[in-house]
N, CA, C and O atoms as CSV, one atom per row, in Angstrom:
chain,resi,resn,atom,element,x,y,z
A,1,MET,N,N,112.163,-60.092,134.332
A,1,MET,CA,C,110.907,-60.930,133.720
A,1,MET,C,C,111.032,-62.337,134.511
A,1,MET,O,O,112.128,-62.821,134.794
A,2,ASN,N,N,109.880,-62.903,134.816
A,2,ASN,CA,C,109.516,-64.047,135.426
A,2,ASN,C,C,109.859,-65.076,134.401
A,2,ASN,O,O,109.284,-64.941,133.321
A,3,SER,N,N,110.765,-66.176,134.539
A,3,SER,CA,C,111.162,-67.027,133.590
A,3,SER,C,C,110.186,-67.783,133.109
A,3,SER,O,O,110.402,-68.417,132.077
A,4,ASN,N,N,109.006,-67.860,133.715
A,4,ASN,CA,C,107.963,-68.689,133.143
A,4,ASN,C,C,106.944,-67.883,132.368
A,4,ASN,O,O,105.913,-68.429,131.977
A,5,ILE,N,N,107.169,-66.714,132.152
A,5,ILE,CA,C,106.266,-65.751,131.600
A,5,ILE,C,C,106.925,-65.272,130.112
A,5,ILE,O,O,108.063,-64.803,130.099
A,6,LEU,N,N,106.274,-65.393,129.065
A,6,LEU,CA,C,106.693,-64.835,127.740
A,6,LEU,C,C,106.008,-63.597,127.511
A,6,LEU,O,O,104.796,-63.569,127.299
A,7,ASN,N,N,106.870,-62.371,127.550
A,7,ASN,CA,C,106.199,-61.166,127.408
A,7,ASN,C,C,106.207,-60.550,125.985
A,7,ASN,O,O,106.898,-61.089,125.120
A,8,LEU,N,N,105.421,-59.368,125.681
A,8,LEU,CA,C,105.293,-58.926,124.385
A,8,LEU,C,C,106.618,-58.519,123.777
A,8,LEU,O,O,106.872,-58.722,122.590
A,9,GLU,N,N,107.429,-57.959,124.592
A,9,GLU,CA,C,108.821,-57.564,123.813
A,9,GLU,C,C,109.570,-58.773,123.710
A,9,GLU,O,O,110.373,-58.705,122.779
A,10,VAL,N,N,109.600,-59.905,124.357
A,10,VAL,CA,C,110.358,-61.074,123.828
A,10,VAL,C,C,109.866,-61.729,122.701
A,10,VAL,O,O,110.570,-62.107,121.765
A,11,ALA,N,N,108.321,-61.904,122.812
A,11,ALA,CA,C,107.771,-62.362,121.510
A,11,ALA,C,C,107.887,-61.901,120.356
A,11,ALA,O,O,107.944,-62.559,119.317
A,12,ASP,N,N,107.943,-60.317,120.515
A,12,ASP,CA,C,108.135,-59.670,119.216
A,12,ASP,C,C,109.624,-59.804,118.553
A,12,ASP,O,O,109.888,-59.773,117.351
A,13,ILE,N,N,110.500,-59.958,119.615
A,13,ILE,CA,C,111.973,-60.056,119.189
A,13,ILE,C,C,111.961,-61.406,118.335
A,13,ILE,O,O,112.412,-61.424,117.189
A,14,ILE,N,N,111.397,-62.584,118.980
A,14,ILE,CA,C,111.268,-63.898,118.381
A,14,ILE,C,C,110.905,-63.723,116.914
A,14,ILE,O,O,111.617,-64.047,115.964
A,15,ALA,N,N,109.575,-63.108,116.855
A,15,ALA,CA,C,108.840,-63.287,115.670
A,15,ALA,C,C,109.758,-62.435,114.560
A,15,ALA,O,O,109.805,-62.789,113.382
A,16,SER,N,N,110.458,-61.308,115.053
A,16,SER,CA,C,111.288,-60.421,114.100
A,16,SER,C,C,112.371,-61.297,113.631
A,16,SER,O,O,112.750,-61.257,112.461
A,17,LYS,N,N,112.856,-62.049,114.466
A,17,LYS,CA,C,114.225,-62.827,114.259
A,17,LYS,C,C,113.804,-63.971,113.224
A,17,LYS,O,O,114.652,-64.259,112.379
A,18,VAL,N,N,112.597,-64.647,113.199
A,18,VAL,CA,C,112.149,-65.575,112.340
A,18,VAL,C,C,112.010,-64.998,110.917
A,18,VAL,O,O,112.295,-65.653,109.915
A,19,ILE,N,N,111.584,-63.812,110.892
A,19,ILE,CA,C,111.232,-63.077,109.746
A,19,ILE,C,C,112.732,-62.783,108.917
A,19,ILE,O,O,113.000,-63.022,107.740
A,20,GLU,N,N,113.545,-62.209,109.928
A,20,GLU,CA,C,114.962,-62.021,109.565
A,20,GLU,C,C,115.645,-63.278,108.765
A,20,GLU,O,O,116.294,-63.263,107.718
A,21,THR,N,N,115.322,-64.245,109.516
A,21,THR,CA,C,116.165,-65.508,109.103
A,21,THR,C,C,115.557,-66.067,107.828
A,21,THR,O,O,116.248,-66.678,107.013
A,22,CYS,N,N,114.026,-65.816,107.634
A,22,CYS,CA,C,113.465,-66.142,106.317
A,22,CYS,C,C,113.958,-65.454,105.174
A,22,CYS,O,O,114.225,-65.978,104.093
A,23,LYS,N,N,114.088,-63.998,105.531
A,23,LYS,CA,C,114.736,-63.173,104.382
A,23,LYS,C,C,116.089,-63.499,104.140
A,23,LYS,O,O,116.377,-63.642,102.951
A,24,ASN,N,N,117.095,-63.670,105.065
A,24,ASN,CA,C,118.388,-63.913,104.947
A,24,ASN,C,C,118.477,-65.270,103.950
A,24,ASN,O,O,119.284,-65.286,103.020
A,25,ASN,N,N,117.784,-66.150,104.160
A,25,ASN,CA,C,117.848,-67.323,103.511
A,25,ASN,C,C,116.937,-67.462,102.280
A,25,ASN,O,O,116.757,-68.545,101.723
A,26,LYS,N,N,116.372,-66.309,101.885
A,26,LYS,CA,C,115.379,-66.373,100.739
A,26,LYS,C,C,114.290,-67.225,100.624
A,26,LYS,O,O,113.844,-67.575,99.531
A,27,PHE,N,N,113.748,-67.646,101.906
A,27,PHE,CA,C,112.619,-68.517,101.872
A,27,PHE,C,C,111.434,-67.736,101.666
A,27,PHE,O,O,111.390,-66.534,101.929
A,28,ALA,N,N,110.271,-68.531,101.103
A,28,ALA,CA,C,108.902,-67.879,100.745
A,28,ALA,C,C,108.512,-66.954,101.938
A,28,ALA,O,O,108.899,-67.123,103.094
A,29,PRO,N,N,107.748,-66.016,101.533
A,29,PRO,CA,C,107.085,-65.172,102.863
A,29,PRO,C,C,106.347,-65.949,103.603
A,29,PRO,O,O,105.615,-66.763,103.040
A,30,ILE,N,N,106.379,-65.868,104.957
A,30,ILE,CA,C,105.727,-66.521,105.950
A,30,ILE,C,C,104.932,-65.756,106.812
A,30,ILE,O,O,105.036,-64.530,106.781
A,31,THR,N,N,104.045,-66.385,107.680
A,31,THR,CA,C,103.560,-65.649,108.814
A,31,THR,C,C,104.092,-66.471,110.273
A,31,THR,O,O,104.192,-67.692,110.387
A,32,VAL,N,N,104.343,-65.624,111.148
A,32,VAL,CA,C,104.729,-66.251,112.390
A,32,VAL,C,C,103.854,-65.955,113.356
A,32,VAL,O,O,103.336,-64.839,113.323
A,33,ASN,N,N,103.551,-66.761,114.276
A,33,ASN,CA,C,102.772,-66.538,115.532
A,33,ASN,C,C,103.480,-66.942,116.629
A,33,ASN,O,O,104.145,-67.977,116.638
A,34,VAL,N,N,103.366,-66.075,117.697
A,34,VAL,CA,C,104.154,-66.503,119.160
A,34,VAL,C,C,102.857,-66.601,120.131
A,34,VAL,O,O,102.041,-65.680,120.186
A,35,LEU,N,N,102.746,-67.669,120.814
A,35,LEU,CA,C,101.748,-67.902,121.724
A,35,LEU,C,C,102.483,-68.007,123.113
A,35,LEU,O,O,103.645,-68.384,123.266
A,36,ASP,N,N,101.561,-67.587,124.151
A,36,ASP,CA,C,101.874,-67.878,125.653
A,36,ASP,C,C,101.737,-69.183,125.838
A,36,ASP,O,O,101.401,-69.984,124.966
A,37,ALA,N,N,102.038,-69.474,127.172
A,37,ALA,CA,C,101.885,-71.078,127.608
A,37,ALA,C,C,100.431,-71.520,127.693
A,37,ALA,O,O,100.185,-72.725,127.756
A,38,SER,N,N,99.491,-70.653,127.697
A,38,SER,CA,C,98.097,-71.040,127.568
A,38,SER,C,C,97.561,-71.017,126.297
A,38,SER,O,O,96.350,-71.202,126.182
A,39,GLY,N,N,98.234,-70.827,125.335
A,39,GLY,CA,C,97.808,-70.879,123.930
A,39,GLY,C,C,97.202,-69.680,123.176
A,39,GLY,O,O,96.652,-69.686,122.075
A,40,LEU,N,N,97.445,-68.550,124.096
A,40,LEU,CA,C,97.021,-67.181,123.549
A,40,LEU,C,C,98.090,-66.526,122.664
A,40,LEU,O,O,99.274,-66.543,123.002
A,41,ARG,N,N,97.639,-65.911,121.455
A,41,ARG,CA,C,98.516,-65.281,120.761
A,41,ARG,C,C,99.077,-64.088,121.344
A,41,ARG,O,O,98.326,-63.312,121.936
A,42,ILE,N,N,100.241,-63.865,121.251
A,42,ILE,CA,C,100.894,-62.563,121.751
A,42,ILE,C,C,101.218,-61.767,120.508
A,42,ILE,O,O,100.824,-60.604,120.415
A,43,VAL,N,N,102.011,-62.421,119.424
A,43,VAL,CA,C,102.434,-61.548,118.426
A,43,VAL,C,C,101.989,-62.427,117.157
A,43,VAL,O,O,101.966,-63.657,117.202
A,44,SER,N,N,101.669,-61.744,116.115
A,44,SER,CA,C,101.412,-62.338,114.927
A,44,SER,C,C,102.039,-61.356,113.832
A,44,SER,O,O,101.659,-60.185,113.835
A,45,LYS,N,N,102.919,-61.753,112.959
A,45,LYS,CA,C,103.535,-61.156,111.813
A,45,LYS,C,C,103.577,-62.007,110.584
A,45,LYS,O,O,103.929,-63.186,110.553
A,46,ARG,N,N,103.093,-61.121,109.358
A,46,ARG,CA,C,102.913,-61.659,108.178
A,46,ARG,C,C,103.829,-60.908,107.297
A,46,ARG,O,O,103.729,-59.688,107.170
A,47,MET,N,N,104.851,-61.719,106.596
A,47,MET,CA,C,105.648,-60.869,105.503
A,47,MET,C,C,104.851,-60.524,104.338
A,47,MET,O,O,103.914,-61.182,103.886
A,48,ASP,N,N,105.398,-59.231,103.817
A,48,ASP,CA,C,104.682,-59.005,102.502
A,48,ASP,C,C,104.816,-60.224,101.513
A,48,ASP,O,O,105.790,-60.975,101.475
A,49,GLY,N,N,103.921,-60.294,100.877
A,49,GLY,CA,C,103.693,-61.411,99.990
A,49,GLY,C,C,103.178,-62.673,100.321
A,49,GLY,O,O,102.904,-63.552,99.503
A,50,CYS,N,N,103.041,-62.751,101.645
A,50,CYS,CA,C,102.385,-64.066,102.097
A,50,CYS,C,C,100.923,-63.985,102.211
A,50,CYS,O,O,100.314,-62.967,102.539
A,51,ALA,N,N,100.393,-65.126,101.919
A,51,ALA,CA,C,99.007,-65.267,101.612
A,51,ALA,C,C,98.107,-64.777,102.905
A,51,ALA,O,O,98.286,-65.340,103.985
A,52,PRO,N,N,97.243,-63.837,102.792
A,52,PRO,CA,C,96.654,-63.194,103.946
A,52,PRO,C,C,95.421,-64.322,104.747
A,52,PRO,O,O,94.915,-64.086,105.844
A,53,ILE,N,N,95.147,-65.438,103.970
A,53,ILE,CA,C,94.265,-66.310,104.324
A,53,ILE,C,C,94.806,-67.694,104.277
A,53,ILE,O,O,95.636,-68.016,103.427
A,54,GLY,N,N,94.358,-68.513,105.166
A,54,GLY,CA,C,94.933,-69.674,105.235
A,54,GLY,C,C,96.456,-69.921,106.151
A,54,GLY,O,O,96.522,-70.546,107.210
A,55,ILE,N,N,97.325,-69.427,105.621
A,55,ILE,CA,C,98.832,-69.285,106.082
A,55,ILE,C,C,98.803,-68.910,107.530
A,55,ILE,O,O,99.338,-69.588,108.407
A,56,PRO,N,N,98.131,-67.760,107.742
A,56,PRO,CA,C,98.072,-67.325,109.175
A,56,PRO,C,C,97.506,-68.333,110.044
A,56,PRO,O,O,98.074,-68.695,111.074
A,57,GLU,N,N,96.395,-68.793,109.648
A,57,GLU,CA,C,95.887,-70.025,110.567
A,57,GLU,C,C,96.546,-71.120,110.843
A,57,GLU,O,O,96.507,-71.739,111.907
A,58,PHE,N,N,97.312,-71.438,109.658
A,58,PHE,CA,C,98.169,-72.844,109.799
A,58,PHE,C,C,99.462,-72.403,110.658
A,58,PHE,O,O,100.035,-73.306,111.267
A,59,ALA,N,N,99.923,-71.214,110.749
A,59,ALA,CA,C,100.868,-70.808,111.866
A,59,ALA,C,C,100.532,-70.851,113.208
A,59,ALA,O,O,101.290,-71.203,114.112
A,60,PHE,N,N,99.259,-70.448,113.337
A,60,PHE,CA,C,98.699,-70.400,114.639
A,60,PHE,C,C,98.391,-71.894,115.089
A,60,PHE,O,O,98.620,-72.253,116.244
A,61,ALA,N,N,97.952,-72.608,114.289
A,61,ALA,CA,C,97.434,-74.212,114.650
A,61,ALA,C,C,98.834,-74.875,114.868
A,61,ALA,O,O,98.841,-75.799,115.681
A,62,LYS,N,N,99.917,-74.579,114.321
A,62,LYS,CA,C,101.178,-75.476,114.544
A,62,LYS,C,C,101.532,-74.854,116.004
A,62,LYS,O,O,101.722,-75.637,116.934
A,63,ALA,N,N,101.607,-73.683,116.177
A,63,ALA,CA,C,102.064,-73.310,117.684
A,63,ALA,C,C,101.164,-73.768,118.734
A,63,ALA,O,O,101.550,-74.108,119.853
A,64,TYR,N,N,99.946,-73.766,118.341
A,64,TYR,CA,C,98.693,-74.198,119.499
A,64,TYR,C,C,98.964,-75.689,119.553
A,64,TYR,O,O,98.743,-76.182,120.659
A,65,THR,N,N,99.406,-76.547,118.582
A,65,THR,CA,C,99.683,-77.969,118.821
A,65,THR,C,C,100.675,-78.358,119.731
A,65,THR,O,O,100.556,-79.250,120.570
A,66,CYS,N,N,101.868,-77.507,119.491
A,66,CYS,CA,C,102.948,-77.457,120.590
A,66,CYS,C,C,102.434,-77.167,121.933
A,66,CYS,O,O,102.904,-77.887,122.814
A,67,ILE,N,N,101.444,-76.141,122.355
A,67,ILE,CA,C,101.185,-76.035,123.569
A,67,ILE,C,C,100.429,-77.187,124.077
A,67,ILE,O,O,100.824,-77.727,125.111
A,68,VAL,N,N,99.243,-77.685,123.385
A,68,VAL,CA,C,98.555,-78.754,123.696
A,68,VAL,C,C,99.326,-80.289,123.897
A,68,VAL,O,O,98.989,-81.110,124.750
A,69,THR,N,N,100.276,-80.444,123.050
A,69,THR,CA,C,101.027,-81.779,123.174
A,69,THR,C,C,102.219,-81.551,124.001
A,69,THR,O,O,102.688,-82.609,124.420
A,70,LYS,N,N,102.871,-80.471,124.375
A,70,LYS,CA,C,104.127,-80.202,124.929
A,70,LYS,C,C,105.139,-80.843,124.234
A,70,LYS,O,O,105.982,-81.554,124.781
A,71,ASN,N,N,105.065,-80.539,122.658
A,71,ASN,CA,C,106.004,-81.068,121.895
A,71,ASN,C,C,105.875,-80.351,120.629
A,71,ASN,O,O,104.908,-79.607,120.465
A,72,CYS,N,N,106.851,-80.517,119.623
A,72,CYS,CA,C,106.892,-79.851,118.427
A,72,CYS,C,C,105.845,-80.159,117.402
A,72,CYS,O,O,105.561,-81.356,117.453
A,73,SER,N,N,105.250,-79.583,116.597
A,73,SER,CA,C,104.090,-80.184,115.623
A,73,SER,C,C,104.582,-81.195,114.795
A,73,SER,O,O,103.727,-81.989,114.404
A,74,ARG,N,N,105.843,-81.399,114.384
A,74,ARG,CA,C,106.076,-82.314,113.593
A,74,ARG,C,C,106.340,-83.755,114.615
A,74,ARG,O,O,106.264,-84.836,114.033
A,75,ALA,N,N,106.574,-83.759,115.762
A,75,ALA,CA,C,106.576,-84.701,116.768
A,75,ALA,C,C,105.371,-85.134,116.860
A,75,ALA,O,O,105.291,-86.361,116.802
A,76,PHE,N,N,104.105,-84.405,117.020
A,76,PHE,CA,C,102.745,-84.698,116.996
A,76,PHE,C,C,102.470,-85.576,115.843
A,76,PHE,O,O,102.034,-86.719,115.980
A,77,ARG,N,N,102.753,-84.979,114.603
A,77,ARG,CA,C,102.463,-85.829,113.235
A,77,ARG,C,C,103.124,-87.343,113.357
A,77,ARG,O,O,102.506,-88.370,113.075
A,78,ASP,N,N,104.432,-87.298,113.807
A,78,ASP,CA,C,105.276,-88.722,113.808
A,78,ASP,C,C,104.778,-89.540,114.659
A,78,ASP,O,O,104.841,-90.748,114.432
A,79,LYS,N,N,104.203,-89.070,115.768
A,79,LYS,CA,C,103.675,-89.952,117.090
A,79,LYS,C,C,102.614,-90.836,116.392
A,79,LYS,O,O,102.725,-92.062,116.367
A,80,TYR,N,N,101.409,-90.060,115.733
A,80,TYR,CA,C,100.352,-90.784,115.085
A,80,TYR,C,C,100.322,-91.184,113.694
A,80,TYR,O,O,99.295,-91.508,113.096
A,81,THR,N,N,101.510,-91.150,113.193
A,81,THR,CA,C,101.589,-91.599,111.701
A,81,THR,C,C,102.606,-92.503,111.352
A,81,THR,O,O,102.439,-93.303,110.432
A,82,GLY,N,N,103.776,-92.439,112.088
A,82,GLY,CA,C,105.111,-93.345,112.080
A,82,GLY,C,C,104.857,-94.735,111.988
A,82,GLY,O,O,105.455,-95.351,111.106
A,83,SER,N,N,103.928,-95.461,112.884
A,83,SER,CA,C,103.640,-96.844,112.843
A,83,SER,C,C,102.746,-97.457,111.802
A,83,SER,O,O,102.700,-98.670,111.599
A,84,GLY,N,N,101.953,-96.454,111.074
A,84,GLY,CA,C,101.086,-97.078,110.018
A,84,GLY,C,C,99.913,-97.589,110.634
A,84,GLY,O,O,99.151,-98.278,109.957
A,85,ASP,N,N,99.631,-97.315,111.979
A,85,ASP,CA,C,98.509,-97.929,112.543
A,85,ASP,C,C,97.267,-96.966,112.454
A,85,ASP,O,O,97.259,-95.969,113.177
A,86,ALA,N,N,96.232,-97.212,111.612
A,86,ALA,CA,C,95.194,-96.644,111.237
A,86,ALA,C,C,94.493,-96.130,112.652
A,86,ALA,O,O,94.077,-94.972,112.701
A,87,GLY,N,N,94.398,-96.807,113.538
A,87,GLY,CA,C,93.698,-96.120,114.860
A,87,GLY,C,C,94.460,-95.031,115.443
A,87,GLY,O,O,93.877,-94.085,115.972
A,88,LYS,N,N,95.824,-95.108,115.375
A,88,LYS,CA,C,96.570,-93.811,115.709
A,88,LYS,C,C,96.242,-92.722,114.934
A,88,LYS,O,O,95.908,-91.684,115.506
A,89,PHE,N,N,96.284,-92.783,113.585
A,89,PHE,CA,C,96.095,-91.924,112.722
A,89,PHE,C,C,94.719,-91.265,112.824
A,89,PHE,O,O,94.658,-90.051,112.632
A,90,CYS,N,N,93.501,-92.022,113.136
A,90,CYS,CA,C,92.226,-91.504,113.373
A,90,CYS,C,C,92.227,-90.849,114.833
A,90,CYS,O,O,91.398,-89.959,115.026
A,91,GLN,N,N,92.885,-91.125,115.635
A,91,GLN,CA,C,93.062,-90.405,116.836
A,91,GLN,C,C,93.624,-89.077,116.741
A,91,GLN,O,O,93.279,-88.132,117.451
A,92,MET,N,N,94.606,-89.041,115.731
A,92,MET,CA,C,95.194,-87.617,115.739
A,92,MET,C,C,94.258,-86.889,114.778
A,92,MET,O,O,94.189,-85.664,114.871
A,93,THR,N,N,93.533,-87.531,113.867
A,93,THR,CA,C,92.594,-86.533,113.115
A,93,THR,C,C,91.461,-86.178,113.902
A,93,THR,O,O,90.729,-85.240,113.586
A,94,SER,N,N,91.260,-86.971,115.037
A,94,SER,CA,C,90.129,-86.869,115.868
A,94,SER,C,C,90.291,-85.752,116.919
A,94,SER,O,O,89.354,-85.080,117.350
A,95,MET,N,N,91.581,-85.627,117.283
A,95,MET,CA,C,92.240,-84.557,118.091
A,95,MET,C,C,92.164,-83.168,117.343
A,95,MET,O,O,91.990,-82.145,118.005
A,96,VAL,N,N,92.285,-83.126,116.050
A,96,VAL,CA,C,92.203,-81.906,115.315
A,96,VAL,C,C,90.805,-81.461,115.115
A,96,VAL,O,O,90.517,-80.278,115.299
A,97,SER,N,N,89.870,-82.379,114.731
A,97,SER,CA,C,88.485,-82.174,114.710
A,97,SER,C,C,88.195,-81.490,116.083
A,97,SER,O,O,87.823,-80.317,116.054
A,98,ILE,N,N,88.336,-82.131,117.298
A,98,ILE,CA,C,87.801,-81.906,118.642
A,98,ILE,C,C,88.300,-80.529,118.956
A,98,ILE,O,O,87.480,-79.797,119.509
A,99,THR,N,N,89.292,-80.118,118.749
A,99,THR,CA,C,89.679,-78.713,118.795
A,99,THR,C,C,89.319,-77.778,117.750
A,99,THR,O,O,89.901,-76.695,117.685
A,100,GLU,N,N,88.462,-78.078,116.970
A,100,GLU,CA,C,87.838,-77.400,115.725
A,100,GLU,C,C,88.994,-76.742,114.769
A,100,GLU,O,O,88.924,-75.583,114.361
A,101,GLY,N,N,89.888,-77.490,114.517
A,101,GLY,CA,C,91.105,-77.191,113.590
A,101,GLY,C,C,92.111,-76.394,114.125
A,101,GLY,O,O,92.944,-75.825,113.419
A,102,LYS,N,N,92.068,-76.311,115.562
A,102,LYS,CA,C,93.247,-75.553,116.237
A,102,LYS,C,C,94.666,-76.174,116.220
A,102,LYS,O,O,95.688,-75.528,116.454
A,103,MET,N,N,94.623,-77.501,115.919
A,103,MET,CA,C,95.601,-78.262,115.870
A,103,MET,C,C,96.034,-78.773,114.513
A,103,MET,O,O,95.174,-79.107,113.699
A,104,ALA,N,N,97.410,-78.857,114.209
A,104,ALA,CA,C,98.029,-79.219,112.814
A,104,ALA,C,C,99.038,-80.042,113.189
A,104,ALA,O,O,99.867,-79.878,114.084
A,105,PRO,N,N,98.871,-81.123,112.276
A,105,PRO,CA,C,99.799,-82.334,112.466
A,105,PRO,C,C,100.749,-82.274,111.301
A,105,PRO,O,O,100.816,-83.188,110.478
A,106,PHE,N,N,101.610,-80.998,111.233
A,106,PHE,CA,C,102.563,-81.061,110.349
A,106,PHE,C,C,103.806,-80.107,111.006
A,106,PHE,O,O,103.628,-79.503,112.064
A,107,PRO,N,N,105.000,-80.046,110.307
A,107,PRO,CA,C,105.949,-79.326,110.861
A,107,PRO,C,C,105.823,-77.793,110.791
A,107,PRO,O,O,105.139,-77.221,109.942
A,108,GLY,N,N,106.502,-77.200,111.706
A,108,GLY,CA,C,106.420,-75.636,111.658
A,108,GLY,C,C,106.031,-75.073,113.011
A,108,GLY,O,O,105.876,-73.859,113.150
A,109,GLY,N,N,105.870,-75.914,113.998
A,109,GLY,CA,C,105.611,-75.602,115.348
A,109,GLY,C,C,106.778,-75.999,116.281
A,109,GLY,O,O,107.230,-77.141,116.371
A,110,VAL,N,N,107.260,-74.793,117.041
A,110,VAL,CA,C,108.267,-75.111,118.025
A,110,VAL,C,C,107.877,-74.862,119.361
A,110,VAL,O,O,107.423,-73.733,119.546
A,111,LEU,N,N,107.928,-75.565,120.284
A,111,LEU,CA,C,107.486,-75.461,121.795
A,111,LEU,C,C,108.920,-74.926,122.370
A,111,LEU,O,O,110.039,-75.378,122.124
A,112,MET,N,N,108.523,-73.735,123.279
A,112,MET,CA,C,109.437,-73.036,124.000
A,112,MET,C,C,109.500,-73.351,125.354
A,112,MET,O,O,108.388,-73.311,125.878
A,113,LYS,N,N,110.417,-73.653,126.112
A,113,LYS,CA,C,110.562,-73.871,127.571
A,113,LYS,C,C,111.648,-72.959,128.246
A,113,LYS,O,O,112.569,-72.475,127.588
A,114,ASP,N,N,111.500,-72.762,129.517
A,114,ASP,CA,C,112.633,-71.926,130.276
A,114,ASP,C,C,113.528,-72.839,130.698
A,114,ASP,O,O,113.367,-74.032,130.439
A,115,LYS,N,N,114.697,-72.333,131.478
A,115,LYS,CA,C,115.795,-73.289,131.691
A,115,LYS,C,C,115.354,-74.216,132.682
A,115,LYS,O,O,116.170,-75.092,132.966
A,116,ASP,N,N,114.201,-74.233,133.306
A,116,ASP,CA,C,113.727,-75.283,134.263
A,116,ASP,C,C,112.982,-76.281,133.466
A,116,ASP,O,O,112.623,-77.330,134.000
A,117,GLY,N,N,112.734,-76.038,132.269
A,117,GLY,CA,C,111.982,-77.157,131.591
A,117,GLY,C,C,110.383,-76.897,131.377
A,117,GLY,O,O,109.621,-77.638,130.756
A,118,ASN,N,N,110.052,-75.679,132.033
A,118,ASN,CA,C,108.551,-75.127,131.939
A,118,ASN,C,C,108.272,-74.687,130.673
A,118,ASN,O,O,109.112,-74.005,130.086
A,119,VAL,N,N,107.071,-75.009,130.078
A,119,VAL,CA,C,106.465,-74.421,128.993
A,119,VAL,C,C,106.371,-72.982,129.210
A,119,VAL,O,O,106.080,-72.554,130.327
A,120,ILE,N,N,106.611,-72.150,128.158
A,120,ILE,CA,C,106.564,-70.611,128.423
A,120,ILE,C,C,105.817,-70.223,126.907
A,120,ILE,O,O,105.246,-69.140,126.778
A,121,GLY,N,N,105.869,-71.011,126.017
A,121,GLY,CA,C,105.043,-70.693,124.924
A,121,GLY,C,C,105.325,-71.504,123.604
A,121,GLY,O,O,105.748,-72.655,123.708
A,122,ALA,N,N,105.114,-70.961,122.406
A,122,ALA,CA,C,105.353,-71.781,121.253
A,122,ALA,C,C,105.209,-70.782,120.219
A,122,ALA,O,O,104.496,-69.780,120.266
A,123,VAL,N,N,106.053,-71.207,119.170
A,123,VAL,CA,C,106.166,-70.375,117.887
A,123,VAL,C,C,105.512,-71.311,116.634
A,123,VAL,O,O,105.832,-72.494,116.517
A,124,GLY,N,N,104.645,-70.709,115.793
A,124,GLY,CA,C,104.276,-71.300,114.701
A,124,GLY,C,C,104.712,-70.619,113.443
A,124,GLY,O,O,104.739,-69.389,113.471
A,125,VAL,N,N,105.040,-71.203,112.400
A,125,VAL,CA,C,105.696,-70.488,111.300
A,125,VAL,C,C,105.095,-71.282,109.959
A,125,VAL,O,O,105.177,-72.506,109.852
A,126,SER,N,N,104.592,-70.579,109.134
A,126,SER,CA,C,103.798,-71.161,107.792
A,126,SER,C,C,104.070,-70.385,106.573
A,126,SER,O,O,104.213,-69.164,106.643
A,127,GLY,N,N,104.146,-71.010,105.481
A,127,GLY,CA,C,104.424,-70.406,104.293
A,127,GLY,C,C,105.666,-70.740,103.490
A,127,GLY,O,O,105.723,-70.665,102.263
A,128,ALA,N,N,106.715,-71.139,104.334
A,128,ALA,CA,C,108.094,-71.925,103.848
A,128,ALA,C,C,107.762,-73.481,104.129
A,128,ALA,O,O,106.906,-74.000,104.847
A,129,SER,N,N,108.581,-73.932,103.443
A,129,SER,CA,C,108.499,-75.596,103.892
A,129,SER,C,C,108.839,-75.847,105.299
A,129,SER,O,O,109.433,-74.968,105.923
A,130,GLY,N,N,108.475,-77.125,105.945
A,130,GLY,CA,C,108.559,-77.227,107.166
A,130,GLY,C,C,110.015,-77.318,107.678
A,130,GLY,O,O,110.291,-77.085,108.854
A,131,ASP,N,N,110.986,-77.685,106.703
A,131,ASP,CA,C,112.237,-78.131,106.997
A,131,ASP,C,C,113.169,-76.807,106.908
A,131,ASP,O,O,114.291,-76.765,107.412
A,132,GLU,N,N,112.571,-75.736,106.209
A,132,GLU,CA,C,113.094,-74.454,106.278
A,132,GLU,C,C,112.916,-73.641,107.725
A,132,GLU,O,O,113.359,-72.500,107.850
């Protein structure tokens, strides 16, 4: 496998491990999305008992935010809300609006890079708390 390409087999393993971790820790049912470096969904899995609407879209938006910002979704939120600057907050909400809601300024999205630091994709999880 080219180290810069996230393929279906690896994406499926990642999604399955996220679900396994949630089950092992008795977290609320989640949806996990794995996106490639261009922001396209490779794998989406929803646990039994996870809401079929809203939560899957949130998981996608968290991962998409990582691809756009080259950072985790929590860092995106913190960058624009940490200082209390209303202009920065407005900028963040405008980015969410301009992307037609494809971005999410809250925890749950993790950027994935290869060993050389190149972005290969992102994982977005929703349903449990961001810290879980």
